[in-house]
C-alpha positions as CSV (number, residue, x, y, z in Angstrom):
1,C,-5.4,-20.7,-21.9
2,V,-8.6,-19.5,-20.4
3,P,-9.9,-16.5,-22.1
4,R,-10.9,-13.4,-20.0
5,A,-14.5,-13.0,-19.1
6,P,-16.3,-10.0,-20.4
7,G,-17.0,-7.3,-17.6
8,P,-14.7,-5.2,-15.4
9,S,-11.0,-6.4,-15.8
10,E,-7.4,-5.3,-15.0
11,S,-7.6,-3.1,-18.2
12,S,-10.9,-1.5,-17.6
13,P,-11.2,2.5,-16.2
14,G,-11.3,2.7,-12.4
15,V,-14.9,4.0,-12.8
16,C,-15.9,0.8,-14.7
17,R,-14.3,-1.5,-12.0
18,E,-16.4,0.0,-9.4
19,H,-19.7,1.1,-10.9
20,T,-20.2,-1.2,-14.0
21,Q,-23.6,0.4,-14.9
22,T,-22.2,4.0,-15.6
23,E,-22.2,5.3,-19.2
24,E,-18.3,4.9,-19.3
25,C,-18.8,1.2,-19.1
26,M,-21.1,0.5,-21.8
27,S,-18.4,-1.0,-23.8
28,D,-18.0,-3.7,-21.2
29,A,-20.4,-6.8,-22.1
30,L,-21.9,-7.7,-18.8
31,V,-21.8,-11.3,-19.4
32,V,-20.5,-13.9,-17.0
33,A,-18.1,-16.5,-18.2
34,G,-17.7,-20.1,-17.0
35,P,-18.3,-22.1,-15.3
36,V,-14.9,-23.2,-14.2
37,E,-14.2,-26.3,-12.0
38,I,-12.6,-24.7,-8.7
39,L,-12.2,-20.8,-8.3
40,V,-10.2,-19.2,-5.5
41,V,-11.3,-15.5,-5.2
42,L,-8.3,-13.4,-4.0
43,T,-9.4,-10.2,-5.7
44,Q,-10.1,-7.1,-3.6
45,P,-10.5,-3.4,-4.6
46,P,-9.2,-1.5,-6.4
47,W,-8.3,-4.7,-8.5
48,G,-5.6,-4.1,-11.2
49,A,-3.9,-1.9,-8.7
50,Y,-0.1,-3.1,-8.3
51,Y,0.5,-2.7,-4.6
52,N,-2.9,-3.7,-3.5
53,F,-2.8,-6.6,-5.7
54,V,0.4,-7.8,-3.8
55,I,-0.6,-6.9,-0.3
56,D,-4.3,-7.2,-0.1
57,S,-5.1,-9.9,-2.7
58,L,-2.2,-12.2,-2.8
59,S,-1.8,-12.2,1.2
60,R,-5.0,-14.1,1.2
61,L,-3.4,-17.2,-0.3
62,T,-1.9,-17.7,3.2
63,W,-5.4,-18.9,4.3
64,M,-5.7,-21.3,1.5
65,L,-2.4,-22.8,1.9
66,Q,-3.1,-23.4,5.6
67,Q,-6.4,-24.7,5.4
68,Y,-6.8,-26.2,1.8
69,P,-3.3,-26.6,0.4
70,A,-4.5,-29.5,-1.9
71,V,-6.9,-27.0,-3.5
72,V,-4.0,-24.7,-4.2
73,R,-2.0,-27.8,-5.8
74,N,-4.8,-28.8,-7.9
75,N,-4.3,-28.1,-11.6
76,L,-8.0,-27.5,-12.1
77,T,-7.9,-24.6,-9.6
78,L,-7.9,-21.1,-10.9
79,F,-7.4,-18.0,-9.0
80,H,-9.3,-14.8,-9.4
81,T,-6.8,-12.1,-8.9
82,G,-8.1,-9.0,-10.9
83,M,-4.4,-8.8,-12.3
84,V,-3.2,-11.1,-15.0
85,S,-0.3,-9.4,-16.6
86,E,3.3,-10.8,-16.4
87,S,4.0,-8.9,-13.0
88,G,1.0,-10.6,-11.7
89,Q,2.0,-13.8,-12.9
90,A,5.6,-13.4,-11.4
91,W,4.1,-12.4,-8.1
92,A,1.8,-15.2,-8.0
93,R,4.5,-17.7,-8.7
94,L,6.6,-16.2,-5.7
95,V,3.7,-16.9,-3.2
96,G,3.1,-20.6,-4.4
97,I,0.7,-20.4,-7.4
98,E,2.2,-22.4,-10.4
99,T,1.0,-20.1,-13.3
100,S,2.4,-18.4,-16.4
101,S,1.3,-16.2,-19.4
102,G,-0.3,-18.1,-22.3
103,A,-1.6,-21.7,-22.1
104,G,-0.2,-22.0,-18.5
105,N,-2.2,-19.1,-17.0
106,R,-4.4,-19.9,-13.9
107,L,-5.1,-16.3,-12.9
108,L,-8.5,-14.8,-13.8
109,D,-10.2,-11.1,-14.0
110,G,-13.6,-10.1,-15.2
111,W,-16.7,-12.1,-14.2
112,W,-17.0,-16.0,-13.8
113,R,-19.1,-18.5,-12.6
114,A,-17.5,-21.5,-10.7
115,K,-18.8,-25.0,-9.6
116,T,-16.8,-24.5,-6.5
117,A,-15.6,-21.2,-4.8
118,Y,-13.4,-20.3,-2.2
119,F,-13.4,-17.0,-0.6
120,P,-10.6,-16.6,1.9
121,P,-11.1,-14.0,4.7
122,A,-11.1,-10.4,3.3
123,N,-8.5,-7.9,4.3
124,P,-8.5,-4.0,4.9
125,C,-12.4,-3.4,3.9
126,A,-13.8,-6.1,6.3
127,N,-10.8,-5.7,8.8
128,M,-11.9,-2.5,10.5
129,K,-9.7,-0.5,8.3
130,Q,-6.5,-1.8,9.8
131,G,-5.1,-3.2,6.8
132,A,-4.2,-6.6,5.7
133,E,-4.6,-9.5,8.4
134,L,-1.3,-9.7,10.3
135,V,-1.3,-13.6,9.9
136,A,-1.7,-13.3,6.1
137,I,1.2,-10.8,5.7
138,E,3.5,-13.0,8.1
139,G,2.7,-16.3,6.1
140,M,3.5,-14.5,2.7
141,H,6.7,-12.9,4.2
142,R,7.8,-16.4,5.3
143,T,7.1,-17.8,1.7
144,L,9.1,-14.8,0.3
145,M,11.9,-15.1,2.6
146,Y,12.2,-19.0,1.6
147,K,12.5,-17.8,-2.0
148,M,15.1,-15.3,-1.2
149,A,17.2,-17.4,1.1
150,A,19.7,-18.2,-1.8
151,M,20.6,-14.7,-2.2
152,E,23.9,-13.3,-0.5
153,P,23.5,-11.5,2.7
154,V,23.8,-7.7,2.8
155,R,27.1,-6.6,4.6
156,E,26.3,-3.0,4.7
157,K,23.7,-0.7,6.1
158,L,21.0,0.0,3.6
159,A,18.1,2.3,3.5
160,L,15.4,2.0,0.9
161,V,13.4,4.8,0.1
162,V,9.9,4.2,-2.0
163,H,9.4,6.9,-4.5
164,R,5.9,6.9,-5.8
165,D,5.0,9.1,-8.8
166,P,2.6,12.1,-7.4
167,H,0.9,12.1,-10.8
168,I,-0.2,8.5,-10.1
169,S,-0.4,8.1,-6.3
170,G,-1.9,11.3,-5.6
171,G,-1.9,11.9,-1.9
172,M,0.3,8.6,-1.2
173,S,3.6,10.3,-2.6
174,V,6.4,12.5,-1.0
175,L,6.4,15.9,-2.8
176,N,9.6,17.1,-1.2
177,H,11.4,13.9,-2.4
178,E,14.9,15.7,-2.9
179,E,14.8,17.6,0.2
180,M,13.9,14.3,2.3
181,M,16.9,12.6,0.5
182,A,19.3,15.2,1.6
183,R,18.1,15.0,5.0
184,L,18.7,11.1,5.0
185,R,22.2,11.5,3.8
186,E,23.0,13.9,6.6
187,D,21.2,11.9,9.3
188,L,22.5,8.5,8.3
189,P,26.2,8.9,7.4
190,G,27.9,5.5,6.4
191,W,24.6,4.3,5.2
192,K,23.9,3.2,1.4
193,I,20.7,4.6,0.3
194,E,18.7,3.2,-2.7
195,V,15.5,4.3,-4.3
196,L,12.6,2.4,-5.5
197,S,10.5,4.4,-8.0
198,D,7.5,3.5,-9.8
199,Y,8.3,6.2,-12.5
200,P,8.1,5.4,-15.5
201,Q,7.1,2.0,-14.2
202,V,7.7,-0.4,-11.1
203,P,10.7,-2.6,-11.7
204,D,10.4,-6.3,-12.3
205,V,9.0,-8.5,-9.3
206,L,12.3,-10.3,-8.5
207,T,14.3,-6.8,-8.5
208,V,11.6,-5.2,-6.1
209,C,11.9,-8.4,-3.7
210,R,15.7,-8.2,-3.7
211,M,15.6,-4.4,-2.8
212,F,13.3,-4.9,0.2
213,Y,15.2,-8.1,1.2
214,R,18.6,-6.3,1.1
215,A,17.3,-3.2,3.1
216,S,17.9,-2.7,6.8
217,L,15.6,0.4,6.9
218,V,12.8,1.2,4.6
219,I,11.1,4.6,4.3
220,G,8.1,5.7,2.2
221,P,4.4,7.1,2.2
222,H,1.6,5.2,3.8
223,G,-0.3,2.8,1.9
224,A,0.0,-0.7,0.2
225,G,3.2,0.2,-1.6
226,L,5.0,0.4,1.7
């Protein structure tokens, strides 16, 4: 098991992840670990944020799978994702990274040196604020659909509503959720309506994937969560 490097990490306060020299971050030992043999850098800000990890970071693996598939399969390759928790491990496995918590971990956060580093093309900040690269999202979508193919198809019209906790998501949440739900039931007679909520926590990865896979219509606020 590769230990986490000192420095900003998934569990660091947001201010520490962006501004490491501030007084709040003095508890972080500004030391870089490594070197590791091969490192693929998928992390994008804000690292450790669940939805951004899925859409902005993991989607960049598409480019590596297209251009350097042998690097992804190499057991010496580690992946800097900025999120190393069990939910991060589960998502990484879904998109093609063989990893697990404990001795089988191949995900890193913090600061690392590497003998060879790969930086796949970036997403929103370097994409004229248009969001994740379409080709990356399409590639990720194909991979997930392949993994979900064994599921029984949905035989009813199903609308999925993404309900983000306003105490966490701030402006990326629907404040009149109940009013919206009532209107949806009125406007969508005969439809089944399910709600994906991140309160008190986001459901496990496979549950989230199944909910999106089964939906004919997805409704929610803008942002990586949608």
